N, C-alpha and C positions, 0 to 999 in steps of 0.2 A: 547488391541486394542478394541474399541467400535464401533459396526456397527449401523448406523442409519437406515439401511434397513433390512428386514428379510432375513434369510438364503435362503428361497425359492425364493425371488426376486433376490438375488445375483446369484443363480444357473441359473435362467432365463436369466440374463444378460450375463453370461459366455456362455450359449447355443446359444444365439443370436449372440454373437461375433464369436463363432466357425462357426455358419451357414454362417455368412457374409464372413469369411475367405475362407470357402469352396466354396462359390459363386465366390469369386475373383479368386480362383484357377481354377475353371471351365471356367471362362471368358478367363484366360490366356491360357488355353489349346485350346480354340476354335480359338484364333488368328493364322493366318498363320505363320508357323515357316520357315524362310528363313535363309540361311547362306551366303547370298550375301552382299557385301559392295557396297556402292554407291560412285562412283568416277566420279565427273563432270557430274552427272546425268545418268551415265551408270553403271548398276548393274554388279558386278564382284564377283564370289564366292571366299570367303576368306578361305575356307577349301580345295577346289580343285585346286585353282590356286594361285601360289606365285607371287606377283607383286613387282615391284621396282618403286621408285618414281624418275624420272629423273629431271634434273635441270629445264626443262621448265614447270614442274608441271603437265605433262601429265602422266597418268597410262598406263604402258606398261608391258606386261608379262615378267617374268624372263627368260632370254634366257638361264640360267644355267640349267634349267630343260628340255632343249631341246623342249621346248613349248609343253611338254606332260602334259595334263590335266587329272588329276585323277578324274574319274567320281564316284560319291558316290550316292547311292540310297537315295534320300532325304526322301521318304516315310518311309523307315525302320528307318532312323535316327530320324524322327519326332516322331514315335510311341514309340521308345526306351526312348527318353527324356521326353515324355508326362508321361510315367508310372513312371519314376524316380521322376519327379516333384510332381505328384499326391500323391505317396507314402510318400515323404518327407513332404508335406503340412499336409497330414492326421495325421502323427506321431506328428508333431509339435502342431497341434490342440488338439489332444488327450492328450499330455503332459501338455498343458496349462490348459485344463479342470481338469485334475487330480490334478494339483498343486493348482488350486483354490478351489477345494473341500477339499483338505487337509488342506488348510489355514482356510476354514470355520469350519472344525471340531476341529482344534486346538483352534480356538477362540470362540467356541459356548458357553463356560462358562462365557465368558466376554461380552455377547451381552447385551446391555442396556435393563433394564426392560420395558422401554417404547416401544421398538421395537418389543417385543413379547407379545401378549395378554394372561395374565395368566388366566387359566380356574379354576373356583372354583366349589365345589360341589353344585348341585342344583337339583330340582325336575325333570328336564330333564333326569338326570342320571337313574332314576328308571321308567321313563314313558315307558309302554309296556313291562317291565320286571317284571313279576309277583313275581319271587323269591326275587329280590332286594327290590321291594316295600314291600313285606311282611316282610322282615328282618328288614328294617329301620323304618317302620311305624306300623307294626302289622296289616295292612290292604291290600287288593288286590287293584289294580289300580282302578277298578270299585268302590269299597268301598271308596277309597280316594276322587274320583271325586263326589260320592254321598254326602260324608261329606262336601266337598267344596261347593256344591250347596245348601246343607241344611243350611249352615251358612248365606246365603243370603247377601244382600247389606252391612250389618254391617261390613263384613270382609274388605271392602275398606275404611271404615270410622273411623277406630280405633284411639283413642288417646292413646299414650303409657302410661301405668300405672306409677304413681309416688306417693309415700306416705311416710310420717315419721312414720315408724313402732314403734318408741319408744313413740309416742304420740298417745294414743288410741282415742283421740277426734279430731285429725287432719283429715281433709277431703282430698279426692283425689285431685291432682293438675290437673285441667281441662285445663290448657294451653297446646297448642300444642307443642310437644316435638321436638327433632331433626328430620331432614329430613330422611324419610325412605330409608334405603340403599338396602332393598330387596323388591320385589314385594309381594303382599299379599299371593300368592300361596306358595312362598318359605318361607315366615314366618311361615305358617301353617306347611309346610314340616319340617322346623327346629324344631318346637315344638314337633312334633310327633317323630322325631328322638331323641330328648332329653328324651321323656317319654319311648319310646320303648327300645332304646339301652343304655340309661343312660350315654351318653358320658359327659365328663367334659365340662364345659362352654369354657374353653380355647381351647379345642380340636375342638369344634364346631365353634369357632371363626376363627381358622385357616382354617377349611374346607370351610366355607362360605365367607371368606374374609372380616370379620367385627370384631369389637372390642368385648372383653370379656363382657364389661358393657352392650353393645347393645344386646348381646345374652340374658343376664338376663332380660333386659327390654322386649324383644320380647316374651320370654317364659312366663313371668308373665302376660303380656297383653293377650296373646292368651289363656292361661289357664282360665283366667277370662271369655273371651268370650265363649269358649267351655262350661264352667260351666253354664253360663247364658242360653245359647241355649238349652243344654241338660235338664236342670231343668224344662223347659216348658213341656217335654215329661214324666215327672215322673208318671203322672196319666194315660197317654195314653199307656205307655209301660207296664202297669200292667194289663194283660189280664183277662177277666171275667171268671167265673167258667165254663160257657158253652163252651168257646173256649178251655179252658184247658182240658175239658172232651173229646172234639172231637180229641184232639191230645195226649191222655193219653197213655204212653208206657204200655206194658203188665205187667211189674213188679209193676206197681201202681194200678192194678185192685182191690186190697183189700182196697185202700184208694180212693174210688170213689168220694168223695166230696172235695178232695184236691185242694187247690188253689195255695199254695206257700210252698216252703221249705226255711226256714231261718236259718242264722248262722252269726256270727260276725267274722271279721278279723282284725288283728291289724298290724300296720306298724311302725317300728323303726324310731325315730326322734332324733335330738340332744336335749340335756337338755336345757331348756329355761333359760335365764339369770334373768328372773322375779321369785322372790322367791315364789309368790303366785301360779304360774303355775307349778312349779317344783313338788309339791305334787299331783296336779290334773292330771298331765301328766303321773305319774308313774303307771304302770300296775303290779299288783301283780302276775298275770298269767304269764307274760313275763319277770318279773324282770328287767324291762327297761321302759324308757319313750316312750309312743307310741301314735299313733292316732288309734281310733277304729271306724270301719264302719260296719253298718248292710247291709248284702247282702241277697236278696231274689231271688230264681230261680224257674221257672216253672218245672213240672215233665219232660218236653221235654229236659231240660238242659239250656234253654235260661235264661240269667240274666234278671229278670223283675223289680228289685228294687235295688237302690243303695242310702243309706242315706248320709247325710253330715258326715264329720269327727268329732268325738267327742274325748274329752280327755281320755287318757287310763284308768283312774281309774273308769270310768263310768260302771255300772252293765249292764248285758244283758237285764234285765227288764226295767231299766231306759232308755236305748237307744231305746228300742221299743216304749216306751211312749213318748219320746222327738222327736223322728225323724219324726213323722207324718205317720208312717206306718199304724196305726190302722185306720186312716181316709179312707184308701183304701179298707178296708175289707167290706164284705157284709154279711147278715144273712145266716147262714148255711155253711159258709166257713170252711174248715178244714186246720189247719196250722200244718206242721210237723217241729219239732225243736229238739235240744239237751236238756239234763237235766237241763242245766243252765237257760233256759227260763221259769221261773216260772211265766208265764203270764196269767194263766187260768182265774184269776179274771178280768183282763183287757179285755180279749176276751168275757167274759160272758156279758159285757156291750154291745158289738156289736153282741151278740147272735152267736158268732162263736166258733169253737171247736179247742182244742189243742191235738196233739198227740205226746208225748215224752216218751223215754224209762222209765220204772218203776224204782223207787228208792229202794235201798237195805235197807235202814233204819237201824234198830238194828238187822236185821236178819243175819244169817250166809251166806244165799244164796237165790237166786230167785227161785220162783216156776217154774215148767216146762213150764207153759203157759206164764209166764213172760219172760222167756228166749227165747222162740219162738218169742214173740212180739218184744223183744230187737233186735233179728237178723234181723226181717223183717224191722224194722225201720232203722237199720244200713245199710241194703242192699240198700235202696232207698236214704238215706242221703249222700251216697257217691257222688252223683251227685253235690251236692252243694259244696263239697270239690274240685271237678274237676273244677267247675266254678271259685272258688276263685283262683285255681292254674292258670287258664287262665289269671286272672287279674294281678297276680304277675309275669307273663311273661314280663310285662312292667318293665324293669330292674331298673327304677328309684325308684320304690317301695321296691326294695331289699336294697336300700341304706338308709342312715340316712338324712332325710330332715330337714331343719332348721325350728324350731317351730315358729320363728318370721317372716317367709315368708308367705305372703298372698297366694301365689301360692301353697304352700305345703298343705294348708287347703283344697284346692279343687282338688288337684291332684289325690287323691284316688277316688273320684267320677268320674272324667273325665276318668281315666283309666278303671273304672268299666263299664262305658257306651261304651267306645270304644270296650270292650270285648264282648258286647252283640251280 
């Protein structure tokens, strides 16, 4: 059976009918209860007097009763009958209501989809709930709204990204795509859910009530926007040495001119179908195809630099040279790094200094001074490891991203900026 009205409306109808029936019963109770019959315009009690109908049509008392009229207290009789009728009506109303509710429950699985509005997952589900918002997006509600305001008017004027990834010379399709099924805020929320929780596209499609293909389009488009907007902050988010000094933790007092601590992080991706890319993407360190990103943090632990994603085979020195990191340095800056960053010659041109753990070389062991230096550097470099761990809390980075996806090239940077 298919109901065209909602269960709530049907219950309201039942309650209305029951109320009407009770009102009718009340009206019936308030009418005068008489036990008299009308015979030729003259009232005669049909309970107290037995009458006979003579041939002439006149009503006369039955003489067999010796004209004895049994007197009955009409007030007591009326009260008794009123209580009986009231109880009977109430029981029938209650029975009718229960039957209707039982019918509704039995047929609840067969209600037409159009009769009940299905509610999908949306940003409203996390609004004002810090725990939920942090879980699904990695941001507090205040941070989410700050990000929303930061993106500016561009968020409402997006053209969905379309491109032939097999043709490197193809340009983006600037024609307006299909009608937007979600508002801008929910599209941003969907993208953050994909990055933070790493849900499958089909799962997200079910949750938001859209198609799997549309999820892919939304995520790709918004990652492009986030990357473009965050890229403008690359120089502004890199603090000067004076600012770093004012907020220098106690464990860095021996590195007074320190500006930034750098390290690289790699993220697994699927192997490309392009033969040329297969070798370039392979990382000998991870023994897998990867993307590689240069991360820089301030001594306070804040992420201050996130490079673009490079092919996994690139060396630490080469990524420093190609990422544009050197352009942000000033004379006298001290850079703290791991042994793999043999970039002293590059920093010499910027009149900056490098502090890395000493190499063992052909020796059997380090000197006592070198061991102390190694421990001091390792003690402070742990902060950059923790920052990278924060970035990798975006579960999408723990999975293998497709190398042919434009979104995956920028995903690493976006997640890094969101972790700042």
